[in-house]
N, C-alpha and C positions, 0 to 999 in steps of 0.2 A: 452385514452388507447393506447400502446408505442401497436409497429404494428409489426412482422415480417420485412417490409423495412427500419425500424427505431432501429437500434443497438446501445447498449450502449456503447459500446468500439468502439470509434472512430478511424479513421492515426496512425499513428503515423510523425507526417511532421516537417521538418525543419522552425526555424521562417521564412523565405522567402515566406514558401509556405503556411503556412499559413494565412500571411500579404496579399497575395495575392489571398484568397478564396471569391469567392461575399459576397456581406451580407447577401442574407437566408442563403445559410448555416451556419455564423456564429450566427443565429439570432434563430440555430438549437444545437445552440455547451453552454453545460449545463456546461462547465468547463475546462481547460488546465491542463496540468503542461510543467513547462520549467528549465531545467538544461542547467548550462551555459555550453557554447566554451572555446575553449583555447584563446588565445589572437590571435590571429588567422581568428577564430573559430565571424562566428556573433550571437553578441547578441540580448536577447530580447529587446525590450522598453518597453517603465515605459507601457506605457498600452495598452494590447489584445482584450479589450472589449469584453472580459469574464471574471468573477474567473481566478486568477489564482494564481497557486502555482508557488513560483520559491525560487528556491534552488541552491550554491555556490557549484555544483557536476559537476566536466566535463563528458561532454561523452569526453570513447575510438576508437569508434569508427568510427569519424567523425568532419567534422569540425566545421559544425556548429551547433549551442542549436538546442535541437530536445524539441518539444511541443507534448507534449504527453494527444489525443484529447478523451474528452467523453462528448457526444451527447442527444441529448433532444427529444422528439417527441410530436408537433404539438407543444402549446404554452407554452411559456414558464416566467418567473418570475426571475425579480433580484435584490437581497436587499440585508441591510447590518445590524444588530444587534452586539452593540458590535466592535471588531473588527473583525467581522469575514464577509465573502462576500460570497453571496450562489448566487444558481439559480435551478432552477428544474422545474418541469412538473407536471404533473396529480401524476408521478409514483415513484419520483427517484428525491434525492435532490443530488445537487453537493455545498459543502462549501468547506472554507482555513478559517484559520488563523493565524498569525504571533504575538509570543509575542518574546520581548527584557526579556531575566530573567534582566538586569540591572535597572531595573522595582521595584522589589520586592531585600526588605534589607535581611539579614536571622533575621533569630527573635528568633534563639536558641533553634530550636523545627523541625524548615521547612526548606530546601537548596532554594537559585533561584530558582536554577533549579525545583525542589518537585515544590515551587505552583507555578512557571508558568504552567505546564502541565498540576496542581490542572487549574488549571485559568480558562488557555484553554480547559481543557473537560466538564468545571462548562457551560463557553457558547456555547460548543455545541450540551449539552446536553439540553442547555435550548434553541433553538433556535428548536432543534428536537423537544420539544414538546412542543412550543408553535405556532409550521406549523405544524403538527402532522403528523408530519414525523418515527411512536416511532422508527422503525428498522432498526440499525447502521447494517450494511452490512462489509463496508470494511474502516481503518484505512492506512495512512499512515504519519510517524513518522521520520522527521530528527531532528538530534539533535549535534550541534560544540560540536568538541570533546567527542564524545560516550564513547569513552575507559580510556580517563583522570579518575582522581582520585580531588576532592576535599569533604575540609570540612570530611575525615573520610571519601566517602563511591566511588564509580564508578557513575558515573553521568549515565548509563544507571541506573545505577538504584535509585540512585532518581529521573529518567520518570519512575522507574513504582511505589513508589512510592509515586506517584503527580498523576498516572493515576486510578489505583487503587482507591486512599481516591476520586477521582469525579466519577469515576465506586457505589460505596458504598451513595454518598453525591443524589445521583439521583434516587436510590434504584436499581440498575440494575447489572445484571448476574454477575460476579468475574470467575463462573467457569462456564461449563456444553454449553448451545447457546450462546454464545459469538460471537460475529467479526469478519474480519479474520484483518490482520499489518503486518507490518512490521519498525523495528525504527532502521532508518541505523543513521551513521556517517557524517557533513559534513563538513567542512574547515569552514566555518566563517558561517556567518550568528544568525537571530532570530530562536528558536523551530519554527518552522516549522509542521502548523499538515493538511491533508484534507480528506475530507471525503468521502461516501458514504452513505446515506439511505435513505429507504420508507416506503411505508404503506405494504407492507407482510413482513409478517413472514421470517426471513430469513434460515436456516438448514446448522449446523455452521458441519464440518466434520475434523476430528483427524486420524493422519494417526496409524496406528495399529504397527507399528517399534518404533516407538520414545513415553514417553514418554508428554502427556498432557502438554503444558506450565503453562496452567495455575495449575500446582500441581509437579512445577519444587521442590525437594526439598530444604532447605534452604542456601546451600553451592552458591545458584547465588542470595541469596541474602534478604533482609526483608521480600519482597513482588514477586511472581510472575508473569509475563507477564501475564499480561486481553488479549488472543487472542486465536483463533481458527487454527490450520492451516489448512482451507479453508472454504469459507464460498459460499452457496450451494442456488440459488437464481430464480426461479422462476418474470420475469416481461413483462406481456401482457400472447404474443405468441414466448420468447423469453426463455431459460433458462445460467445461467448465474454463471459461473464459479472464484470465483476468492477462486488462493492461494497465502498463504503467504508468508515472504518473509522464504525460504528452506534454510540450511544451511546443512555442516557435521557432523549430531548430533542422536546421534542415544539411543534409551533409554533417556539419556537425556546428557550424556557424546558424548562429538566434540572429532570426531575423526579421524587419519592421519593429525597432527597439524607437518607441515612446507611442505606436500604434493598438491602441488593445482592440479598437476594433481586425486590424491588419490580422491580430495575433492570433485570436480566436478561429477567426478562418482558416488560417494554420494550426492552427493545432488539430481541427479538428480534420484537415487533407492527412494530413501524418497519421490520427484514426484509424480514416478511414482507411488508410491504406496496409495497418496490420488489421485494422479482420481480413480484410480483400487476402494477407495473405495466411491469419490462422482460415481462414473462409478454402485457401487452395492447399492448404495444409491437413484438415479434417478430414475423416472419414465424409463428413453427417456436416458439410459445409451447413448455415444455418443462422447462422450467425447476421442482426443488424442496427445500425443506427438509431431506431428505435426499441433489443429488446435490454439496452447493455444502463445500467443506474451505475450517474456518475456524479463522481468530487468532485466537485471542482476549485479548489484554489486561484484565491482575488489576492490582489499585491493591495491594489488601492478601493476602499471601498464605494466610493465615488462610481467608478468604472462596474458596478453592479449589473446594472441596466441594459448595458451596452455589452456585454460579456450576456448577457442569461437573453437578450435576442437576440445575436446569431446563434448561439445555442440554438433555440426555438425552432431558429429563418432554416437553421443546418438537422435538426435532429425530427421535425415537424412539431405538433404543440406537445404543450407538457411532457416539455421530456421529465424521463426518473434524476435527478439533481438537489443536491445538498450542496450550502455556495459556505464554504469556508472563505473564514482572513490570514490571509498566511503568506511568507516566503518567500520562494520559491527561490529554486539553487544559481543562479547565475541573476546578479544583480541590474539587471539589461529585460530579464522576462517577465511579464505582466499579468501574466498566469497561467498556473498547470490544470489537466486534469488527468482524471483518474479514470476509469473506469472496467467493474463486473458484468461479463451476462453469463447466465449458464441455460440448456435447453437441452430434454430426453434424449434420447442415445434409443437405436428400433434395439426392439432383439435380437438379429444378424450380428447390427456394429455392433453391440456389449457382449455377442458371441466374440466377433476376432481381435476384441479387444481388451 
């Protein structure tokens, strides 16, 4: 069982720092995300000895590629199933899959991206069933040219069709208690999806300022996105909060087009609202803005300084944040922020849960 000395969310490390960690530390790592550096930075090697999600998404706040680390507790098991690579301990499973759309021919009803997404999620759900980790906590989805149109439909909307088809095919809910998630656009590469799952049911958190994404009107596509605004889960003696990709959306409408400062402030207002709702529903309300590890997706690199200044103004000096260049799921949105936090539970709360 996971204990207070084994936090699920590990550090953000440069590739060099990751490679220099001792073998014992690497043996306790469930998996990692590696985001590209620019041409002058150090790139991730072909193998990192753990399941690794690689995304062609440049880091904007430093030269070296960054590895986001997720840590296990006790004996870890690594394996593969189909195109999936995974690792798990007794409580949590980390997995990653990358599928090329080129493998799928257009069949008249489903585009290649639709088919790739459905196939990837079907493999993920089959793995969770086989290994008896029934509860998905968090998904990260990275899609090339997310705002482009092909076959008469925006690619993000094609992705939503494939994702929901897989949820339905495996008898999973598409509204209500659904996992946290994000979907961002990368410059190149296959459809890449990473996920965390476990054996205890998470609690989905919605934002009272926003329409549930699962209930968006049809103007946003033939199928609604399948994710909750956040997910709260008790893992042993730790309570973990996963905040989904969050942007300048109130109700279901995008606000402040072309004003990156206002979009940043509106995004943080949404994160504050999610934190308040999570604390309201938590057995131990303790989450705050300064606790969060932020991943900030920036559409236009020239906006970085203004976004950083707004985030610092909101959170305080030196927020724990990594800034990446990415496209956001709506063309008018200039940034998206996701976040994670954890805190230890008291013995009394642990017994209750």
